[in-house]
OpenMM code with the backbone's topology and positions (N, CA, C; nanometers):
from openmm import Vec3, app, unit

residues = "MET THR THR VAL ASP ARG LEU GLN SER ILE VAL GLY LEU VAL ASP LEU GLY ILE ALA THR VAL THR ARG ILE SER ALA ARG LEU ARG PRO ALA THR LEU ASP HIS LEU GLY LEU ALA GLU ALA ILE ARG TRP GLU ALA LEU THR PHE THR ALA ARG THR GLY THR ARG CYS GLN LEU ARG ALA ASN ARG GLN GLN THR ARG LEU SER ALA GLU GLN GLN THR ALA LEU PHE ARG ILE ARG GLN GLU ALA LEU ASN ASN VAL VAL CYS HIS ALA ASN ALA SER SER VAL GLN VAL SER ILE LYS GLU THR ASP ASP ALA VAL GLU MET ARG ILE ARG ASP ASN GLY ARG GLY ILE SER ALA GLU GLN THR SER ALA PRO GLY SER ILE GLY LEU LEU GLY MET LYS GLU ARG ALA ALA LEU ILE GLY GLY THR PHE THR ILE ALA GLY ALA ARG GLY LYS GLY THR VAL VAL SER VAL HIS VAL PRO LEU SER GLU SER PRO ALA VAL HIS ARG PRO ARG THR ARG THR GLU PRO THR ARG GLY".split()
positions = [
    Vec3(0.0850, -0.1173, 0.0000),
    Vec3(0.0000, 0.0000, 0.0000),
    Vec3(0.0903, 0.1246, 0.0000),
    Vec3(0.0612, 0.2175, -0.0895),
    Vec3(0.1435, 0.3375, -0.1009),
    Vec3(0.1023, 0.4400, 0.0038),
    Vec3(0.1847, 0.5403, 0.0166),
    Vec3(0.1572, 0.6484, 0.1111),
    Vec3(0.0276, 0.7198, 0.0751),
    Vec3(0.0038, 0.7406, -0.0534),
    Vec3(-0.1188, 0.8076, -0.0983),
    Vec3(-0.2412, 0.7230, -0.0612),
    Vec3(-0.2323, 0.5925, -0.0807),
    Vec3(-0.3426, 0.5035, -0.0439),
    Vec3(-0.3710, 0.5102, 0.1058),
    Vec3(-0.2655, 0.5132, 0.1849),
    Vec3(-0.2816, 0.5220, 0.3303),
    Vec3(-0.3467, 0.6539, 0.3702),
    Vec3(-0.3017, 0.7622, 0.3088),
    Vec3(-0.3597, 0.8932, 0.3396),
    Vec3(-0.5074, 0.8982, 0.3004),
    Vec3(-0.5420, 0.8409, 0.1848),
    Vec3(-0.6819, 0.8370, 0.1431),
    Vec3(-0.7652, 0.7537, 0.2409),
    Vec3(-0.7085, 0.6474, 0.2896),
    Vec3(-0.7765, 0.5644, 0.3880),
    Vec3(-0.7989, 0.6414, 0.5174),
    Vec3(-0.6990, 0.7147, 0.5605),
    Vec3(-0.7099, 0.7963, 0.6830),
    Vec3(-0.8155, 0.9036, 0.6651),
    Vec3(-0.8159, 0.9714, 0.5497),
    Vec3(-0.9155, 1.0750, 0.5220),
    Vec3(-1.0562, 1.0143, 0.5262),
    Vec3(-1.0725, 0.8960, 0.4705),
    Vec3(-1.2014, 0.8279, 0.4747),
    Vec3(-1.2456, 0.7981, 0.6163),
    Vec3(-1.1535, 0.7545, 0.7006),
    Vec3(-1.1850, 0.7273, 0.8410),
    Vec3(-1.2219, 0.8548, 0.9161),
    Vec3(-1.1503, 0.9625, 0.8878),
    Vec3(-1.1804, 1.0909, 0.9512),
    Vec3(-1.3202, 1.1369, 0.9107),
    Vec3(-1.3538, 1.1253, 0.7805),
    Vec3(-1.4879, 1.1635, 0.7341),
    Vec3(-1.5960, 1.0806, 0.8031),
    Vec3(-1.5708, 0.9527, 0.8174),
    Vec3(-1.6643, 0.8639, 0.8857),
    Vec3(-1.6792, 0.9051, 1.0323),
    Vec3(-1.5686, 0.9390, 1.0954),
    Vec3(-1.5719, 0.9835, 1.2350),
    Vec3(-1.6504, 1.1122, 1.2518),
    Vec3(-1.6305, 1.2061, 1.1609),
    Vec3(-1.7036, 1.3332, 1.1666),
    Vec3(-1.8528, 1.3097, 1.1486),
    Vec3(-1.8898, 1.2247, 1.0552),
    Vec3(-2.0314, 1.1944, 1.0327),
    Vec3(-2.0930, 1.1288, 1.1559),
    Vec3(-2.0185, 1.0413, 1.2206),
    Vec3(-2.0678, 0.9741, 1.3411),
    Vec3(-2.0879, 1.0738, 1.4552),
    Vec3(-1.9913, 1.1622, 1.4769),
    Vec3(-2.0030, 1.2634, 1.5825),
    Vec3(-2.1205, 1.3566, 1.5542),
    Vec3(-2.1391, 1.3955, 1.4303),
    Vec3(-2.2505, 1.4817, 1.3934),
    Vec3(-2.3833, 1.4131, 1.4235),
    Vec3(-2.3960, 1.2864, 1.3876),
    Vec3(-2.5184, 1.2107, 1.4124),
    Vec3(-2.5460, 1.1979, 1.5625),
    Vec3(-2.4422, 1.1670, 1.6394),
    Vec3(-2.4586, 1.1517, 1.7846),
    Vec3(-2.4961, 1.2843, 1.8485),
    Vec3(-2.4299, 1.3927, 1.8108),
    Vec3(-2.4592, 1.5220, 1.8733),
    Vec3(-2.6000, 1.5700, 1.8388),
    Vec3(-2.6496, 1.5353, 1.7194),
    Vec3(-2.7872, 1.5717, 1.6847),
    Vec3(-2.8859, 1.5008, 1.7767),
    Vec3(-2.8529, 1.3808, 1.8185),
    Vec3(-2.9406, 1.3068, 1.9103),
    Vec3(-2.9328, 1.3607, 2.0526),
    Vec3(-2.8234, 1.4256, 2.0898),
    Vec3(-2.8066, 1.4752, 2.2254),
    Vec3(-2.9011, 1.5908, 2.2561),
    Vec3(-2.9280, 1.6746, 2.1592),
    Vec3(-3.0201, 1.7858, 2.1784),
    Vec3(-3.1433, 1.7615, 2.0931),
    Vec3(-3.2534, 1.7293, 2.1576),
    Vec3(-3.3751, 1.7007, 2.0827),
    Vec3(-3.4189, 1.8209, 1.9984),
    Vec3(-3.4609, 1.7960, 1.8772),
    Vec3(-3.5046, 1.9019, 1.7855),
    Vec3(-3.6239, 1.9784, 1.8412),
    Vec3(-3.7075, 1.9120, 1.9210),
    Vec3(-3.8244, 1.9809, 1.9766),
    Vec3(-3.7844, 2.0994, 2.0641),
    Vec3(-3.6683, 2.0915, 2.1284),
    Vec3(-3.6222, 2.2050, 2.2087),
    Vec3(-3.5960, 2.3264, 2.1203),
    Vec3(-3.5325, 2.3032, 2.0069),
    Vec3(-3.5018, 2.4140, 1.9161),
    Vec3(-3.6284, 2.4726, 1.8545),
    Vec3(-3.7244, 2.3877, 1.8222),
    Vec3(-3.8445, 2.4335, 1.7529),
    Vec3(-3.9523, 2.4868, 1.8457),
    Vec3(-3.9638, 2.4287, 1.9660),
    Vec3(-4.0737, 2.4640, 2.0545),
    Vec3(-4.0324, 2.5388, 2.1809),
    Vec3(-3.9082, 2.5255, 2.2232),
    Vec3(-3.8665, 2.5796, 2.3517),
    Vec3(-3.8850, 2.4753, 2.4602),
    Vec3(-3.8258, 2.4987, 2.5758),
    Vec3(-3.8253, 2.4001, 2.6837),
    Vec3(-3.9653, 2.3623, 2.7307),
    Vec3(-4.0469, 2.4607, 2.7651),
    Vec3(-4.1796, 2.4307, 2.8214),
    Vec3(-4.2659, 2.3534, 2.7221),
    Vec3(-4.2718, 2.3983, 2.5981),
    Vec3(-4.3563, 2.3304, 2.4998),
    Vec3(-4.3002, 2.1938, 2.4608),
    Vec3(-4.1677, 2.1801, 2.4583),
    Vec3(-4.1076, 2.0491, 2.4297),
    Vec3(-4.1442, 1.9496, 2.5391),
    Vec3(-4.1399, 1.9936, 2.6639),
    Vec3(-4.1774, 1.9055, 2.7752),
    Vec3(-4.3278, 1.8768, 2.7727),
    Vec3(-4.4080, 1.9768, 2.7369),
    Vec3(-4.5526, 1.9554, 2.7267),
    Vec3(-4.5826, 1.8499, 2.6185),
    Vec3(-4.5136, 1.8600, 2.5053),
    Vec3(-4.5308, 1.7628, 2.3972),
    Vec3(-4.4889, 1.6234, 2.4445),
    Vec3(-4.3761, 1.6148, 2.5120),
    Vec3(-4.3286, 1.4861, 2.5637),
    Vec3(-4.4241, 1.4301, 2.6686),
    Vec3(-4.4870, 1.5177, 2.7460),
    Vec3(-4.5851, 1.4714, 2.8461),
    Vec3(-4.7039, 1.4047, 2.7776),
    Vec3(-4.7480, 1.4619, 2.6671),
    Vec3(-4.8585, 1.4017, 2.5917),
    Vec3(-4.8200, 1.2652, 2.5360),
    Vec3(-4.7018, 1.2549, 2.4797),
    Vec3(-4.6591, 1.1258, 2.4238),
    Vec3(-4.6334, 1.0244, 2.5350),
    Vec3(-4.5846, 1.0706, 2.6503),
    Vec3(-4.5647, 0.9821, 2.7659),
    Vec3(-4.6988, 0.9233, 2.8102),
    Vec3(-4.8003, 1.0081, 2.8205),
    Vec3(-4.9335, 0.9621, 2.8606),
    Vec3(-4.9884, 0.8613, 2.7601),
    Vec3(-4.9742, 0.8915, 2.6316),
    Vec3(-5.0242, 0.8010, 2.5275),
    Vec3(-4.9503, 0.6672, 2.5301),
    Vec3(-4.8203, 0.6707, 2.5548),
    Vec3(-4.7379, 0.5492, 2.5519),
    Vec3(-4.7577, 0.4620, 2.6758),
    Vec3(-4.7724, 0.5253, 2.7927),
    Vec3(-4.7711, 0.4489, 2.9181),
    Vec3(-4.9071, 0.4383, 2.9865),
    Vec3(-4.9979, 0.5294, 2.9544),
    Vec3(-5.1255, 0.5329, 3.0252),
    Vec3(-5.1182, 0.6097, 3.1561),
    Vec3(-5.0010, 0.6577, 3.1925),
    Vec3(-4.9828, 0.7369, 3.3144),
    Vec3(-5.0051, 0.8835, 3.2797),
    Vec3(-5.0997, 0.9475, 3.3489),
    Vec3(-5.1264, 1.0893, 3.3232),
    Vec3(-5.0016, 1.1716, 3.3540),
    Vec3(-4.9709, 1.2651, 3.2670),
    Vec3(-4.8548, 1.3528, 3.2874),
    Vec3(-4.8932, 1.4923, 3.2432),
    Vec3(-4.8768, 1.5875, 3.3337),
    Vec3(-4.9120, 1.7260, 3.3038),
    Vec3(-4.7932, 1.8159, 3.3337),
    Vec3(-4.7874, 1.9268, 3.2620),
    Vec3(-4.6830, 2.0265, 3.2836),
    Vec3(-4.7465, 2.1579, 3.3247),
    Vec3(-4.6840, 2.2206, 3.4231),
    Vec3(-4.7165, 2.3584, 3.4594),
    Vec3(-4.5883, 2.4391, 3.4480),
    Vec3(-4.5935, 2.5458, 3.3699),
    Vec3(-4.4780, 2.6337, 3.3544),
    Vec3(-4.5259, 2.7779, 3.3638),
    Vec3(-4.4512, 2.8586, 3.4378),
    Vec3(-4.4940, 2.9969, 3.4541),
    Vec3(-4.4454, 3.0877, 3.3406),
    Vec3(-4.3562, 3.0375, 3.2544),
    Vec3(-4.3089, 3.1160, 3.1401),
    Vec3(-4.2946, 3.0256, 3.0182),
    Vec3(-4.3238, 3.0813, 2.9031),
    Vec3(-4.3047, 3.0055, 2.7791),
    Vec3(-4.1623, 3.0173, 2.7282),
    Vec3(-4.1005, 3.1310, 2.7479),
    Vec3(-3.9617, 3.1532, 2.7076),
    Vec3(-3.8741, 3.1482, 2.8317),
    Vec3(-3.7507, 3.1004, 2.8143),
    Vec3(-3.6607, 3.0874, 2.9277),
    Vec3(-3.5285, 3.1570, 2.9002),
    Vec3(-3.4609, 3.1941, 3.0066),
    Vec3(-3.3272, 3.2524, 2.9951),
    Vec3(-3.2194, 3.1457, 3.0075),
    Vec3(-3.2572, 3.0200, 3.0218),
    Vec3(-3.1588, 2.9127, 3.0300),
    Vec3(-3.0844, 2.8992, 2.8978),
    Vec3(-2.9590, 2.8602, 2.9069),
    Vec3(-2.8810, 2.8334, 2.7861),
    Vec3(-2.9310, 2.7057, 2.7201),
    Vec3(-2.8897, 2.6842, 2.5968),
    Vec3(-2.9280, 2.5614, 2.5259),
    Vec3(-2.8790, 2.4389, 2.6032),
    Vec3(-2.7582, 2.4468, 2.6575),
    Vec3(-2.7029, 2.3352, 2.7349),
    Vec3(-2.7869, 2.3071, 2.8596),
    Vec3(-2.8289, 2.4122, 2.9287),
    Vec3(-2.9107, 2.3951, 3.0486),
    Vec3(-3.0482, 2.3382, 3.0141),
    Vec3(-3.1073, 2.3855, 2.9052),
    Vec3(-3.2367, 2.3329, 2.8624),
    Vec3(-3.2267, 2.1839, 2.8299),
    Vec3(-3.1216, 2.1476, 2.7584),
    Vec3(-3.1035, 2.0067, 2.7227),
    Vec3(-3.0881, 1.9215, 2.8478),
    Vec3(-3.0101, 1.9693, 2.9437),
    Vec3(-2.9900, 1.8931, 3.0676),
    Vec3(-3.1223, 1.8748, 3.1418),
    Vec3(-3.2012, 1.9805, 3.1547),
    Vec3(-3.3309, 1.9682, 3.2231),
    Vec3(-3.4239, 1.8725, 3.1468),
    Vec3(-3.4226, 1.8817, 3.0158),
    Vec3(-3.5047, 1.7926, 2.9343),
    Vec3(-3.4659, 1.6467, 2.9581),
    Vec3(-3.3362, 1.6186, 2.9613),
    Vec3(-3.2885, 1.4810, 2.9810),
    Vec3(-3.3132, 1.4323, 3.1239),
    Vec3(-3.3000, 1.5215, 3.2219),
    Vec3(-3.3304, 1.4836, 3.3604),
    Vec3(-3.4781, 1.4464, 3.3715),
    Vec3(-3.5646, 1.5266, 3.3121),
    Vec3(-3.7080, 1.4962, 3.3134),
    Vec3(-3.7343, 1.3623, 3.2442),
    Vec3(-3.6641, 1.3388, 3.1356),
    Vec3(-3.6799, 1.2132, 3.0623),
    Vec3(-3.6431, 1.0931, 3.1499),
    Vec3(-3.5307, 1.1018, 3.2199),
    Vec3(-3.4876, 0.9919, 3.3079),
    Vec3(-3.5830, 0.9756, 3.4257),
    Vec3(-3.6312, 1.0872, 3.4803),
    Vec3(-3.7251, 1.0797, 3.5921),
    Vec3(-3.8535, 1.0085, 3.5497),
    Vec3(-3.9035, 1.0399, 3.4308),
    Vec3(-4.0250, 0.9729, 3.3832),
    Vec3(-3.9991, 0.8254, 3.3536),
    Vec3(-3.8803, 0.7948, 3.3058),
    Vec3(-3.8430, 0.6548, 3.2861),
    Vec3(-3.8474, 0.5798, 3.4199),
    Vec3(-3.7977, 0.6436, 3.5253),
    Vec3(-3.8011, 0.5830, 3.6584),
    Vec3(-3.9442, 0.5651, 3.7091),
    Vec3(-4.0313, 0.6602, 3.6756),
    Vec3(-4.1720, 0.6481, 3.7153),
    Vec3(-4.2306, 0.5213, 3.6540),
    Vec3(-4.2052, 0.5005, 3.5253),
    Vec3(-4.2586, 0.3832, 3.4559),
    Vec3(-4.2018, 0.2542, 3.5145),
    Vec3(-4.0701, 0.2527, 3.5380),
    Vec3(-4.0033, 0.1286, 3.5810),
    Vec3(-4.0212, 0.0962, 3.7287),
    Vec3(-4.0354, 0.1970, 3.8137),
    Vec3(-4.0272, 0.1711, 3.9575),
    Vec3(-4.1442, 0.2234, 4.0417),
    Vec3(-4.2139, 0.3273, 3.9979),
    Vec3(-4.3057, 0.3984, 4.0876),
    Vec3(-4.4450, 0.3383, 4.0988),
    Vec3(-4.4927, 0.2716, 3.9930),
    Vec3(-4.6303, 0.2240, 3.9911),
    Vec3(-4.7266, 0.3406, 4.0160),
    Vec3(-4.6997, 0.4525, 3.9478),
    Vec3(-4.7791, 0.5744, 3.9648),
    Vec3(-4.8880, 0.5818, 3.8595),
    Vec3(-4.9943, 0.6558, 3.8916),
    Vec3(-5.1005, 0.6789, 3.7936),
    Vec3(-5.0940, 0.8199, 3.7358),
    Vec3(-5.0183, 0.9086, 3.8018),
    Vec3(-5.0037, 1.0437, 3.7468),
    Vec3(-4.8705, 1.1051, 3.7877),
    Vec3(-4.8279, 1.1985, 3.7014),
    Vec3(-4.7029, 1.2720, 3.7221),
    Vec3(-4.7303, 1.4190, 3.6930),
    Vec3(-4.6774, 1.5046, 3.7759),
    Vec3(-4.6891, 1.6483, 3.7576),
    Vec3(-4.5488, 1.7048, 3.7393),
    Vec3(-4.5240, 1.7706, 3.6271),
    Vec3(-4.3963, 1.8366, 3.6021),
    Vec3(-4.4213, 1.9858, 3.6119),
    Vec3(-4.3405, 2.0554, 3.6898),
    Vec3(-4.3554, 2.2006, 3.6987),
    Vec3(-4.2196, 2.2662, 3.6744),
    Vec3(-4.2266, 2.3766, 3.6037),
    Vec3(-4.1063, 2.4577, 3.5792),
    Vec3(-4.1407, 2.5995, 3.6207),
    Vec3(-4.0668, 2.6476, 3.7190),
    Vec3(-4.0893, 2.7836, 3.7690),
    Vec3(-3.9608, 2.8627, 3.7501),
    Vec3(-3.9697, 2.9695, 3.6731),
    Vec3(-3.8537, 3.0556, 3.6507),
    Vec3(-3.8760, 3.1894, 3.7185),
    Vec3(-3.7778, 3.2296, 3.7974),
    Vec3(-3.7778, 3.3612, 3.8604),
    Vec3(-3.6640, 3.4411, 3.7989),
    Vec3(-3.6394, 3.5588, 3.8521),
    Vec3(-3.5271, 3.6386, 3.8020),
    Vec3(-3.3929, 3.5730, 3.8333),
    Vec3(-3.3886, 3.4908, 3.9376),
    Vec3(-3.2630, 3.4340, 3.9850),
    Vec3(-3.2375, 3.2886, 3.9476),
    Vec3(-3.3440, 3.2108, 3.9231),
    Vec3(-3.3241, 3.0666, 3.9072),
    Vec3(-3.4416, 3.0016, 3.8352),
    Vec3(-3.4176, 2.8776, 3.7954),
    Vec3(-3.5233, 2.7928, 3.7406),
    Vec3(-3.5305, 2.6692, 3.8293),
    Vec3(-3.6526, 2.6341, 3.8679),
    Vec3(-3.6766, 2.5155, 3.9494),
    Vec3(-3.7679, 2.4227, 3.8700),
    Vec3(-3.7212, 2.3001, 3.8477),
    Vec3(-3.8043, 2.1996, 3.7830),
    Vec3(-3.8327, 2.0901, 3.8857),
    Vec3(-3.9600, 2.0532, 3.8958),
    Vec3(-4.0004, 1.9449, 3.9867),
    Vec3(-4.0825, 1.8427, 3.9102),
    Vec3(-4.0528, 1.7185, 3.9382),
    Vec3(-4.1296, 1.6077, 3.8825),
    Vec3(-4.1836, 1.5299, 4.0017),
    Vec3(-4.3165, 1.5326, 4.0172),
    Vec3(-4.3815, 1.4698, 4.1328),
    Vec3(-4.4752, 1.3607, 4.0830),
    Vec3(-4.4589, 1.2393, 4.1392),
    Vec3(-4.5503, 1.1306, 4.1032),
    Vec3(-4.6280, 1.0868, 4.2260),
    Vec3(-4.7331, 1.0109, 4.2038),
    Vec3(-4.8160, 0.9619, 4.3140),
    Vec3(-4.7955, 0.8124, 4.3365),
    Vec3(-4.6762, 0.7660, 4.3086),
    Vec3(-4.6465, 0.6230, 4.3185),
    Vec3(-4.6052, 0.5773, 4.4567),
    Vec3(-4.5315, 0.4654, 4.4583),
    Vec3(-4.4969, 0.3997, 4.5852),
    Vec3(-4.3967, 0.4788, 4.6685),
    Vec3(-4.3212, 0.5673, 4.6093),
    Vec3(-4.2253, 0.6497, 4.6843),
    Vec3(-4.0891, 0.5839, 4.6945),
    Vec3(-3.9861, 0.6585, 4.6653),
    Vec3(-3.8491, 0.6068, 4.6721),
    Vec3(-3.8006, 0.6125, 4.8171),
    Vec3(-3.7259, 0.5121, 4.8577),
    Vec3(-3.6732, 0.5096, 4.9946),
    Vec3(-3.5367, 0.5769, 4.9991),
    Vec3(-3.4943, 0.6125, 5.1184),
    Vec3(-3.3625, 0.6738, 5.1366),
    Vec3(-3.2528, 0.5782, 5.0909),
    Vec3(-3.2713, 0.4493, 5.1152),
    Vec3(-3.1711, 0.3505, 5.0723),
    Vec3(-3.1595, 0.3474, 4.9202),
    Vec3(-3.2722, 0.3571, 4.8519),
    Vec3(-3.2713, 0.3549, 4.7054),
    Vec3(-3.2038, 0.4793, 4.6473),
    Vec3(-3.2209, 0.5931, 4.7133),
    Vec3(-3.1600, 0.7161, 4.6606),
    Vec3(-3.0085, 0.7140, 4.6694),
    Vec3(-2.9549, 0.6364, 4.7612),
    Vec3(-2.8091, 0.6327, 4.7767),
    Vec3(-2.7468, 0.5012, 4.7319),
    Vec3(-2.8250, 0.4156, 4.6682),
    Vec3(-2.7729, 0.2867, 4.6229),
    Vec3(-2.6690, 0.3070, 4.5118),
    Vec3(-2.5544, 0.2395, 4.5223),
    Vec3(-2.4492, 0.2580, 4.4222),
    Vec3(-2.4897, 0.2158, 4.2811),
    Vec3(-2.5872, 0.1293, 4.2678),
    Vec3(-2.6309, 0.0839, 4.1363),
    Vec3(-2.7343, 0.1736, 4.0710),
    Vec3(-2.7668, 0.2847, 4.1339),
    Vec3(-2.8682, 0.3767, 4.0801),
    Vec3(-2.8054, 0.4677, 3.9747),
    Vec3(-2.7759, 0.4094, 3.8600),
    Vec3(-2.7078, 0.4827, 3.7527),
    Vec3(-2.7924, 0.5998, 3.7031),
    Vec3(-2.9237, 0.5807, 3.6914),
    Vec3(-3.0109, 0.6882, 3.6453),
    Vec3(-3.0094, 0.8077, 3.7387),
    Vec3(-3.0150, 0.7813, 3.8693),
    Vec3(-3.0110, 0.8909, 3.9671),
    Vec3(-2.8768, 0.9627, 3.9623),
    Vec3(-2.7704, 0.8858, 3.9519),
    Vec3(-2.6370, 0.9447, 3.9422),
    Vec3(-2.6257, 1.0314, 3.8171),
    Vec3(-2.6793, 0.9833, 3.7061),
    Vec3(-2.6767, 1.0608, 3.5819),
    Vec3(-2.7518, 1.1916, 3.5944),
    Vec3(-2.8686, 1.1892, 3.6603),
    Vec3(-2.9462, 1.3124, 3.6786),
    Vec3(-2.8694, 1.4111, 3.7661),
    Vec3(-2.8096, 1.3602, 3.8718),
    Vec3(-2.7327, 1.4464, 3.9627),
    Vec3(-2.6138, 1.5084, 3.8889),
    Vec3(-2.5445, 1.4296, 3.8084),
    Vec3(-2.4292, 1.4805, 3.7336),
    Vec3(-2.4712, 1.5815, 3.6280),
    Vec3(-2.5831, 1.5566, 3.5594),
    Vec3(-2.6319, 1.6536, 3.4601),
    Vec3(-2.6632, 1.7874, 3.5266),
    Vec3(-2.7277, 1.7817, 3.6425),
    Vec3(-2.7597, 1.9058, 3.7143),
    Vec3(-2.6318, 1.9796, 3.7533),
    Vec3(-2.5338, 1.9066, 3.8046),
    Vec3(-2.4080, 1.9693, 3.8463),
    Vec3(-2.3347, 2.0318, 3.7274),
    Vec3(-2.3399, 1.9675, 3.6121),
    Vec3(-2.2709, 2.0194, 3.4935),
    Vec3(-2.3249, 2.1538, 3.4476),
    Vec3(-2.4497, 2.1844, 3.4809),
    Vec3(-2.5071, 2.3132, 3.4413),
    Vec3(-2.5162, 2.4099, 3.5593),
    Vec3(-2.4435, 2.3783, 3.6668),
    Vec3(-2.4399, 2.4662, 3.7833),
    Vec3(-2.5596, 2.4521, 3.8745),
    Vec3(-2.6329, 2.3441, 3.8602),
    Vec3(-2.7533, 2.3253, 3.9393),
    Vec3(-2.7378, 2.2231, 4.0493),
    Vec3(-2.8445, 2.2052, 4.1244),
    Vec3(-2.8486, 2.1037, 4.2295),
    Vec3(-2.9652, 2.0100, 4.2029),
    Vec3(-2.9495, 1.8863, 4.2447),
    Vec3(-3.0483, 1.7813, 4.2236),
    Vec3(-3.0841, 1.7220, 4.3579),
    Vec3(-3.2126, 1.7074, 4.3841),
    Vec3(-3.2571, 1.6375, 4.5047),
    Vec3(-3.3700, 1.5428, 4.4662),
    Vec3(-3.3812, 1.4366, 4.5441),
    Vec3(-3.4906, 1.3417, 4.5252),
    Vec3(-3.5350, 1.2957, 4.6630),
    Vec3(-3.6656, 1.2909, 4.6812),
    Vec3(-3.7200, 1.2479, 4.8100),
    Vec3(-3.8509, 1.1755, 4.7856),
    Vec3(-3.8791, 1.0802, 4.8704),
    Vec3(-4.0034, 1.0059, 4.8577),
    Vec3(-4.0575, 0.9677, 4.9937),
    Vec3(-4.1842, 0.9378, 4.9945),
    Vec3(-4.2494, 0.8884, 5.1153),
    Vec3(-4.3290, 0.7649, 5.0759),
    Vec3(-4.3140, 0.6605, 5.1525),
    Vec3(-4.3786, 0.5322, 5.1219),
    Vec3(-4.5283, 0.5516, 5.0974),
    Vec3(-4.5704, 0.5129, 4.9774),
    Vec3(-4.7110, 0.5234, 4.9402),
    Vec3(-4.7569, 0.6624, 4.9022),
    Vec3(-4.6684, 0.7605, 4.9074),
    Vec3(-4.7074, 0.8989, 4.8779),
    Vec3(-4.6322, 0.9585, 4.7603),
    Vec3(-4.5493, 0.8793, 4.6938),
    Vec3(-4.4836, 0.9270, 4.5737),
    Vec3(-4.3432, 0.9790, 4.5951),
    Vec3(-4.2888, 1.0274, 4.4871),
    Vec3(-4.1508, 1.0767, 4.4828),
    Vec3(-4.1492, 1.2143, 4.4188),
    Vec3(-4.0574, 1.2990, 4.4650),
    Vec3(-4.0379, 1.4307, 4.4059),
    Vec3(-3.8910, 1.4452, 4.3673),
    Vec3(-3.8682, 1.4730, 4.2399),
    Vec3(-3.7359, 1.5052, 4.1880),
    Vec3(-3.7328, 1.6557, 4.1680),
    Vec3(-3.6305, 1.7220, 4.2220),
    Vec3(-3.6186, 1.8675, 4.2071),
    Vec3(-3.4816, 1.9025, 4.1523),
    Vec3(-3.4822, 1.9952, 4.0590),
    Vec3(-3.3573, 2.0488, 4.0041),
    Vec3(-3.3656, 2.2001, 4.0132),
    Vec3(-3.2643, 2.2591, 4.0750),
    Vec3(-3.2558, 2.4041, 4.0919),
    Vec3(-3.1357, 2.4539, 4.0126),
    Vec3(-3.1602, 2.5454, 3.9172),
    Vec3(-3.0530, 2.5995, 3.8337),
    Vec3(-3.0513, 2.7508, 3.8487),
    Vec3(-2.9433, 2.8055, 3.9074),
    Vec3(-2.9344, 2.9513, 3.9184),
    Vec3(-2.9147, 3.0148, 3.7809),
    Vec3(-2.9737, 3.1334, 3.7640),
    Vec3(-2.9550, 3.2100, 3.6412),
    Vec3(-2.8533, 3.3193, 3.6692),
    Vec3(-2.7533, 3.3266, 3.5867),
    Vec3(-2.6537, 3.4322, 3.6062),
    Vec3(-2.6842, 3.5457, 3.5114),
    Vec3(-2.6707, 3.6645, 3.5606),
    Vec3(-2.6943, 3.7848, 3.4815),
    Vec3(-2.5699, 3.8134, 3.3997),
    Vec3(-2.5848, 3.8160, 3.2712),
    Vec3(-2.4715, 3.8459, 3.1833),
    Vec3(-2.4848, 3.9890, 3.1335),
    Vec3(-2.3947, 4.0799, 3.1765),
    Vec3(-2.4063, 4.2200, 3.1368),
    Vec3(-2.4097, 4.2379, 2.9858),
    Vec3(-2.3345, 4.1592, 2.9121),
    Vec3(-2.3292, 4.1739, 2.7668),
    Vec3(-2.4630, 4.1384, 2.7023),
    Vec3(-2.5389, 4.0521, 2.7652),
    Vec3(-2.6645, 4.0073, 2.7066),
    Vec3(-2.7823, 4.0862, 2.7599),
    Vec3(-2.7857, 4.1117, 2.8908),
    Vec3(-2.9054, 4.1666, 2.9538),
    Vec3(-2.8989, 4.3157, 2.9871),
    Vec3(-2.7829, 4.3761, 2.9772),
    Vec3(-2.7731, 4.5183, 3.0100),
    Vec3(-2.6930, 4.5869, 2.9000),
    Vec3(-2.7592, 4.6674, 2.8165),
    Vec3(-2.6845, 4.7326, 2.7090),
    Vec3(-2.5829, 4.8303, 2.7653),
    Vec3(-2.4680, 4.8378, 2.6996),
    Vec3(-2.3624, 4.9298, 2.7421),
    Vec3(-2.3986, 5.0702, 2.6969),
    Vec3(-2.3771, 5.1681, 2.7855),
    Vec3(-2.4032, 5.3070, 2.7487),
    Vec3(-2.2756, 5.3681, 2.6932),
    Vec3(-2.2886, 5.4859, 2.6332),
    Vec3(-2.1718, 5.5507, 2.5719),
    Vec3(-2.0663, 5.5914, 2.6738),
    Vec3(-2.1064, 5.6143, 2.7981),
    Vec3(-2.0096, 5.6605, 2.8983),
    Vec3(-1.9269, 5.5484, 2.9565),
    Vec3(-1.9674, 5.4238, 2.9331),
    Vec3(-1.8897, 5.3120, 2.9854),
    Vec3(-1.7682, 5.2881, 2.8973),
    Vec3(-1.6548, 5.2659, 2.9602),
    Vec3(-1.5348, 5.2399, 2.8793),
    Vec3(-1.5452, 5.1027, 2.8122),
    Vec3(-1.4876, 5.0940, 2.6946),
    Vec3(-1.4829, 4.9648, 2.6278),
    Vec3(-1.3659, 4.8874, 2.6794),
    Vec3(-1.3802, 4.7581, 2.6815),
    Vec3(-1.2737, 4.6715, 2.7301),
    Vec3(-1.2296, 4.5828, 2.6164),
    Vec3(-1.1016, 4.5660, 2.6053),
    Vec3(-1.0556, 4.4857, 2.4935),
    Vec3(-0.9662, 4.3840, 2.5367),
] * unit.nanometer
topology = app.Topology()
chain = topology.addChain("A")
for resn in residues:
    res = topology.addResidue(resn, chain)
    for name in ("N", "CA", "C"):
        topology.addAtom(name, app.Element.getBySymbol(name[0]), res)
């Protein structure tokens, strides 16, 4: 095999790698987030969840538009997705309530079910990969994750994400302010 043949083979592998990364990254951020926004994407997913599982799922959101970054929205969407997966697999619930409350300082998302309730032992079990993933996703976006349950009274998953004020985005610079370079 000549050097040119090897280089062409390498270029082909690189192209294949780029196509694979592009395909995977497209799956990481659901298109519904880009087209509908966080609240409406979750509302749409709640409808499909109800149709698929028979478990009632409703969303309450105090704002249609959010100041969360795309990364933060994706993380909250995926945390909600894992929480609903846990409801189906473990909770034996008949309904789920998802709420998103955004204030000037933070966004709080809660997923509350009326199922059997998670125990303290289950929340700290080393094999709870889904719970660990939700906690890590929250931490990656600067948020906190909590989960609590009461036997026979359901489980509540909460994610708190602080909103940081970015002067460049939220406060226009006046002419008297010095420019920084």
